[in-house]
Each structure stands twice: as C-alpha cells, then as structure tokens.
N, C-alpha and C positions, 0 to 999 in steps of 0.2 A: 164517131162524131167529135169535133173539137168543142170543148165545153169550157166556159169561163166561170170563175168565182170572183165576184167583185165585193170586197169587204170595205167596211168603214163605219163611221158613226151615223151618216145620213141624217144630220141634225140641222136643217132638214135636207132631204133629197132635193136636188135642184136640176135644172136643165143642163148644167155643165156635166153632171154625172151621166145623164142620158147621152150627151154628145160623145163623151169618152167611150161609153159602152158601144155605141153605134160604130164609131171609128175602129175600135178594137175588133168588133165582129166582122166588119168589112175587110180589114187588112189581114186578119188571121183566120178567117173562115169559121168563126165561132157559131155553131148551130144553136146554142143556148147559153145564156149568161144568167147565173144565179146571183142576185143581190143579197148579201149577207150582212145585215146590220149587227154590230157587236153590242152585247149588253154592257159590259164594262171592259175597256181596253187596258191591258196591263200598264202600258207606258203613259196612260192618261187617267189612271184611276182616281187621281185627286182633282181632276177637272170636272165641274158640274156638267151634267148631260140630261137632256130631256128623257123622261121615262121610256123604256124600250117600246112598249106597245103603241105609244103615240108615233114614234118614229117608224114602226112597222106599218101602222095604218096609213101614214103619208106615203110610204114606199109602195104599198099595195095600190093606192089611188094613182100614183105617178106611172105605174107599169100596166095599168088596166088595159091600155090599147096596144101594148107591145107583146105580140105573140111569142117572141123569142127571149123575152126578159121575164124572169121569175123571182118574186120576193121569197126569200128563204128564212126558215126558222132555225137554221142550223146552230145559231148562237143565242137562241132565246133563253131567258133565265131558267126555265124548268129543264131545258135540255142540258144546260151546263150543270145544274144541280144533280141530274141523273148520272153525270160522269164524275162527280166529286169535285168539280172545279167551280170557282166563283167568278172567274174572269175569262175572257175569250183569248185562247191561244191559237194562232193560225195553224200551227203544225198539227194540233189535235183536230181542228175543223177539217183540214185537207184530208187527213187520214180517215176520218169518219166518212167523208163524202166519197172518197175513192172506193170504199167498200161496195158502193152501189153502182160502180161503173163497169163497163165491159172492158176486156183487155185491149180492144181496138180503140177505145176512147182516148183522147189526148186532152189533158187538163192544163188550163192556163189560170194564173192568179193575176187579176187586174188590180192595179194600184196606182195612185198618183205619185209623182216623183218626190213630193215633200215627205210623204209617209215612207217611201222606199229608202230615203237617205238614212233612216235609223234602223234598217233591216238587221244590221249586225248586233243590235241590242235585243232583238226578239228572242223568244225561246227557241232553242235548237235551230238557228238560222241556216246552218250548213245543210242539215237534214231537210229542212223545209224547201230550200232552193233546189234540192235534188229530187223532191217529191213531185214537182210540177214545174212547168215553164212560167216565167213571170212576164207580164206585159206592163211596162211602166209608162204611164201617160206623162209626156213631157210638157214643160211650159217655158216661156221665154227666159233666157239666161242660163239654161242647163244644156249639157251635152252628154254624149255616151261616156266620156271620161268621168263625169260625176257619178254615173251609175256604177262604173267599174270600181271607183275608189270607195263607194259605200258598201261593197261586198265584204263579207267576212274574209280575213286574210287567206284562208285556205282556198277560197274560190276566186281570189282576185288575180286578174291577168298580170304578167310582169310589167314593171313600170315602163319599159321600152315600148310595150304594146299600148299601154294606157295613154301615153303621151300623144300617140297618133290619133286618138279619139276625141281630142279636145274640141274640135270644131264640128263634130258630127251630131246633129240634132235628132237623129234617128239611126237605127241599126240594131245589130245583135251582138251579144257577148256569149260565146260558148266556151266554157272553160271548166275543166275538172268536174264534170258531172252536172254543172248548172247551165241553164239556158235562159238568158234575159233579153227581152226585146224592148227597145225604146220606141214607143209610139210617137210619131211626130206631133207637134203641138196642135191641140184642138182649139179652133178659133172661138171659144166661148169662155170668157173669163168671169167666173162667179165665185163668191166666197160665202160659205154658210154663216160666218160671223157677221158679214155685212147684211145678209138676208134677215138674220135675227134682229139686227138693229133696225132694219126697215120695218119689220113687224112691230117692234116696240114703238116706233114713230108713227104707226098707223098708215104707212104708205102702201100703195098697191103692190101686190107680190106676184101676180100672175105671170109677168114677163120674166121672173126669176125661177119660179117653181111650177108653172102651169096652173090652169084654172082649178082643177080638182084639189090640189094640195093647198093652194091659196085659200080656197073656201074652207078647208079643214082647219087651217091655222086660224082663220077668222072666227069660225064657230066655236072652237075650243079655247080661243084666246091664248094660244101658245105664244111664248116669248114676250107677253105683255108684262108691264111692271106692276100691275095691280092685283092679279090673283090667278093668272093663267096656270093651268095644271101642269104645263110643261116648261114653266119658267126655269131655266138653268140656275141652280143655286137655291131654289125654293125648298121648303120643307118636304113637299111631295117628291121633288126630284131627288133629294138626298135619301129619302126613305126607300126609293126604288133602287138605290145603289147599295143599301145596307145588306 
C-alpha cells in the first residue's frame, strides 16, 4: 500500500489541509494518510501554539467522515517523552512509523511548499529524504526549481538541470537517493493565521474549517482574546510547551 504521513501544527486543521490530502491521495494512489500534529516543532519552538490535545481533538473531528484519513498520536507529548525527546523531529517519526509497515508498503511524506523550503535545516535532512518519498504541495509563484534549490546540497540536482525546472509547477525530482514530487497547486487558499483572526473577531468559521471544527472552536473559545484555553501565547498554551 502507498501510505502518506501528513505533518504540521494543524492550528487549526482546515479545509485546505483536506484538499491537499485528497489531491495527494488521488495523484499518488495513497491508500491511507496519517495526519500527524506536532507537539513542538524544532524550528518553531519559540512561536506560541494551541495546546496539543485541542489541535488533536479538532483534527479528529475534521477526519471523522474520511475513511482513508487517520488522526495520529505519533508526536503526542507522552510519546515524545517516552523516546527522550521534547520536540518533534520528522526523521524520528518516520523511522518509528516505518517499523510497523510491510516491506511492500511505500511511504510518502506530505508537506506544503512553505515548510519544505526550510528542509535543509531539519534534523538529518539527507537521511530523512532517503527514508521516504516527499509530496510537496505547491502554491502560486513556485516551481520545481524552488524545490530543487531547497534540497540539501548532497541531494540537489546540478544547476544545469535545476534551471530547466523554473517553469514547472509540478513534476518529480529523483536524485542521489531522494524522490520528491511537486503536487500541482490545489485550488483552496486558506491560512491558519487568518482563521485564528476570524475566530477572534467572532466571524463564522464553517466555510474555512468545516462545521464540526467550527463548533469545537466556538464551544471551547479557542483563539479568543478573553480567556480561550487555546489562545496562542496564553499562560495555558505556554505551560503546554514547557
């Protein structure tokens, strides 16, 4: 089976995330996609984030009607503590996950292009890119050459080859043990930052996140300015990161 791991903050999960997952599943024949919310991301550890289990609860509600999409606790706080880590490293997550796969399974890591552009700064990026194939979700203004240039030097195609990719909004890079697919632009443009702002402003959220997640945000008062338990930067959010 072709299997996807889709990582991120999911703060909150929104319809754009689901659209990317559906497009990736269709194009690359993914039988299952595991959504893996990170507890604390190494490159964002100083940025406020909603406590993990609020984000996981929203994810579970968003995926309730999706039989091939699974909310995963791979990077839950207690799982990380059991491994001796305090933050989420994708190389460790992928290797733990692969222990439960069959030899015939093919693993893909699903990621947005904005996050992928910093891949060379991740822990053991060369090893990670050789552990599984990457599916990078594109957005306007980017091409396959941007993906190539973001790769660690050891895995980067020659400049002569990279120049030919400048106008390609989709395609594959196969070089030195790494396989990266650029998923064509998904026609759903949503920003978690804008959704949190809409929640603070009391605006309807269902068209951004779906009815079940919108209701969860309303009932728990996440992202509000007055006492919401998931307010990024609040005392509760900070204690969840400690």
